[in-house]
C-alpha positions as a Markdown table, in Angstrom:
| # | Residue | x | y | z |
|---|---|---|---|---|
| 1 | Met | -20.0 | 4.5 | 7.1 |
| 2 | Ser | -20.3 | 0.7 | 7.1 |
| 3 | Asp | -17.5 | -1.5 | 8.5 |
| 4 | Phe | -16.0 | -4.5 | 6.7 |
| 5 | Gln | -14.2 | -7.2 | 8.6 |
| 6 | Leu | -11.6 | -9.4 | 6.9 |
| 7 | Asn | -9.4 | -12.1 | 8.3 |
| 8 | Leu | -6.2 | -12.9 | 6.5 |
| 9 | Val | -3.3 | -15.3 | 7.2 |
| 10 | Glu | 0.2 | -13.9 | 7.0 |
| 11 | Ser | 0.8 | -14.9 | 3.4 |
| 12 | Glu | -2.4 | -13.3 | 2.2 |
| 13 | Leu | -1.8 | -10.1 | 4.1 |
| 14 | Lys | 1.7 | -10.0 | 2.6 |
| 15 | Ile | 0.2 | -10.1 | -0.9 |
| 16 | Val | -2.2 | -7.3 | -0.1 |
| 17 | Leu | 0.6 | -5.1 | 1.5 |
| 18 | Glu | 2.8 | -5.7 | -1.5 |
| 19 | Ala | 0.1 | -4.7 | -4.0 |
| 20 | Leu | -0.8 | -1.6 | -2.0 |
| 21 | Thr | 2.9 | -0.6 | -1.7 |
| 22 | Glu | 3.4 | -1.1 | -5.5 |
| 23 | Met | 0.3 | 1.0 | -6.1 |
| 24 | Glu | 1.5 | 3.7 | -3.9 |
| 25 | Thr | 4.9 | 3.8 | -5.6 |
| 26 | Arg | 3.3 | 3.9 | -9.1 |
| 27 | Met | 0.9 | 6.7 | -8.2 |
| 28 | Ser | 3.6 | 8.7 | -6.5 |
| 29 | Asn | 5.8 | 8.4 | -9.6 |
| 30 | Ile | 3.0 | 9.6 | -11.8 |
| 31 | Cys | 2.4 | 12.6 | -9.5 |
| 32 | Glu | 6.1 | 13.5 | -9.6 |
| 33 | Ala | 6.5 | 13.0 | -13.4 |
| 34 | Ser | 3.3 | 14.3 | -14.8 |
| 35 | Asn | 2.9 | 17.8 | -16.2 |
| 36 | Asp | -0.9 | 17.4 | -16.4 |
| 37 | Glu | -2.4 | 19.2 | -13.4 |
| 38 | Asp | -5.7 | 17.3 | -13.7 |
| 39 | Glu | -4.0 | 14.0 | -13.7 |
| 40 | Val | -1.8 | 15.0 | -10.7 |
| 41 | Ala | -4.9 | 16.1 | -8.8 |
| 42 | Asp | -6.9 | 12.9 | -9.5 |
| 43 | Ile | -4.0 | 10.5 | -8.9 |
| 44 | Gly | -2.9 | 12.6 | -5.9 |
| 45 | Asn | -6.3 | 12.3 | -4.2 |
| 46 | Asp | -6.3 | 8.6 | -4.8 |
| 47 | Leu | -2.7 | 8.4 | -3.5 |
| 48 | Ile | -3.8 | 10.0 | -0.2 |
| 49 | Gln | -6.5 | 7.3 | 0.2 |
| 50 | Val | -4.1 | 4.5 | -0.5 |
| 51 | Arg | -1.7 | 5.9 | 2.1 |
| 52 | Leu | -4.4 | 6.3 | 4.6 |
| 53 | Leu | -5.2 | 2.6 | 4.2 |
| 54 | Leu | -1.7 | 1.4 | 3.9 |
| 55 | Lys | -0.1 | 3.1 | 6.9 |
| 56 | Pro | -2.2 | 1.6 | 9.7 |
| 57 | Leu | -2.5 | -1.8 | 7.9 |
| 58 | Lys | 1.3 | -2.0 | 7.7 |
| 59 | Glu | 1.7 | -1.0 | 11.3 |
| 60 | Lys | -0.7 | -3.6 | 12.5 |
| 61 | Ala | 0.9 | -6.3 | 10.3 |
| 62 | Ile | 4.4 | -5.5 | 11.6 |
| 63 | Lys | 3.1 | -5.6 | 15.1 |
| 64 | Gln | 1.5 | -9.0 | 14.7 |
| 65 | Phe | 3.8 | -10.8 | 12.2 |
| 66 | Gly | 7.2 | -8.9 | 12.5 |
| 67 | Glu | 9.2 | -6.7 | 10.1 |
| 68 | Asn | 9.5 | -9.6 | 7.5 |
| 69 | Ile | 5.8 | -9.1 | 6.5 |
| 70 | Val | 6.9 | -6.0 | 4.5 |
| 71 | Asn | 10.0 | -7.6 | 3.0 |
| 72 | Phe | 8.9 | -8.2 | -0.6 |
| 73 | Ser | 12.3 | -9.2 | -2.0 |
| 74 | Arg | 12.3 | -12.2 | -4.3 |
| 75 | Glu | 16.0 | -12.8 | -3.8 |
| 76 | Leu | 17.1 | -16.1 | -2.4 |
| 77 | Leu | 18.5 | -16.1 | 1.1 |
């Protein structure tokens, strides 16, 4: 398997994390709500891959930038 290196600043990483988090939520909701076994199997397999990517990425991001990197709220402080 080839390796791909990518350098992101905090704001760029936050966008990637938010998109992956939203994708994970959307896929999880489909798996919970769908009565189509084929759809659940297909989306479920993709969901596993998203989670395998998201978990270590999120952990590394929090370690480097702090907990706020995963705060995606648009509310004013």
